[in-house]
Residue, then its C-alpha position, 0 to 999 in steps of 0.5 A: m516490453n521496454k521501460t517506457e512502455i511499462a510506465s506508460r501502462f502503470r499511468d493509465l493503471q493508475l487513471h482507472i484506479c482514479q475513476a474507480l474510487e470516485e465512482l465508489d466515494g460519489k462525492a469527491f474527485f482526484q486532483e493531479d499534481t505534476w511534478e518533474r524531479e531534477e536528477g531525472g523524471g517526474g510523476h502524477t500524484r493524484t490526491l482527494q479529499g472530503g469525500r463521502i468515504l475517503e477522507k483522505a485518498g493518494v494515487a500516486f504515478s511516478a516514472v524517475h531516473g538518475p546515478v544509484t547513490p551509496a544509500m540506495k546501493q545499501q539498501l537495494g543491495h546492488e551494484g550499479e551506476v543508473f537506474f529507473a524506477t516507476g510504479v503507482s502508489i495507492v493509500l485510502h484513509p476512509r471517513h468512518p472508523r468502520h471502514p478500514i484503510m488500505h494501501m497497495n503499490v505495484r514498481y518496477f525497477e531496471l539498472e542500466d546494464q537490464t537488471f530488473w526485478f518488480g515489487g508490490g502488494i496489498d494490504l489492510t488496515p482495519h480499525y476494527v477488524d472483521s474476520v468475515k471482511a479479512k477472510h473474503f479479502h485474503e480469498a480475492l487475492k488468492a484467486t488473482s495470484d493463482t492465476f499466475n502461478p500457485n506459490f506466489y499467495p501463500q509466498f507473498k502472504e507470508w512475506a507481508d505477514r513478516y513485514f507488516f509488523l511493528p516490532h517496538r509494538n509488537e502488533s500487526r499493522g493489521v490483517g496482513g495481504i501480499f507482498f513482494d519484492q526483487l522478484n524476477e524471471a529467476n525467482a518467479g517461474l514468470n517471464k518480465e511481460q507475466l510479471f507485469e501483468y501480474c501487478l497490473a492484474l493486482g492494480k485492477l482488483f484494488p477498488v474491487v476489494y475495497k467496494h467490498q469492503v465498504a458494502d453493506v457496513a450500515l454505518q451510524n454517525p461514529t462515537a467518541a469512542e470511536l473516533n478516538w480510537q481512528a485517530l490511535r490506530r492511524g497513529r500506528y500506521v504513521e509509525f510503521n511508514l516512518l520507521h519501516d516501510r522500504g518504499t519511504k525509505f527508498g523515496i527519502y533516499s533516492g531525493g524523491r519528492t517529499e510531498s508524493i512520498l508521505m502521500s500515505m500519512p493519514p489526515m489526523a492521528n494520535w498518540v496517548y502515553n500508555q494508552e490501553p482499551e477498557e476490558g473486555s471493549e471492541e478497541q481491545k479484541t482488536l488489539s488482543f488480535l494484531r498483537a496475536f495474530h503474529e504468533f499465528c502467521 
């Protein structure tokens, strides 16, 4: 299996996910923006706006190559002169505050000496934590991961719990998920093809688990309090992506396309100075959970 085949199948995965999300939303459709990178490669960024369920969604595919910059070497911790990277990145920002934000990416990276690794993960960021929905989300991730390696889920869940954390807020970004990086034959116990199939399986799982997250949630018109809380939680999402997210940093350091890199940003967000929710409110309970979540991980 070579990098060309991996890129082609990642592109197919992008189209599969978009079709599934269009069917789920039932109103809006993805528009595609094809772009080229001056240093080498390019991609297809697909975005959806103004849907019935999804206010903003992005599903991006890229396959880029070029020289390894000093900044990339420092971030990656690897020497090399030429790199190739391909993958799919997804973020869903729902219209209603009672539906969660959900993110996923799967990626492949290769150096000219054939050193390679896979990375990725899925995480769930509800505006209001629903313990039943969160439990189902994690059960689905475990079931898929266990078919490849029973050690994956506990290892990658712990990694996600540590990764999706805002230390300056002392808050988890959401209810976690799985996260992995620099996964290869030496440290995963699987060969290259099996690792790639794991990434594809996670990608195909993505629209399935999101459908469950929004199913059976009786929605009324959101209150002003719910919309304000959604905007504040979206602000936390922005903070994490700009300060801590590895994919965002790699994209910037590698000279990536800014519009595609920042596709993950919510359509609207808000910050309020020294804001604390009312004691006993749903918002306060969610914030307390997110502040305590990291302590139990």
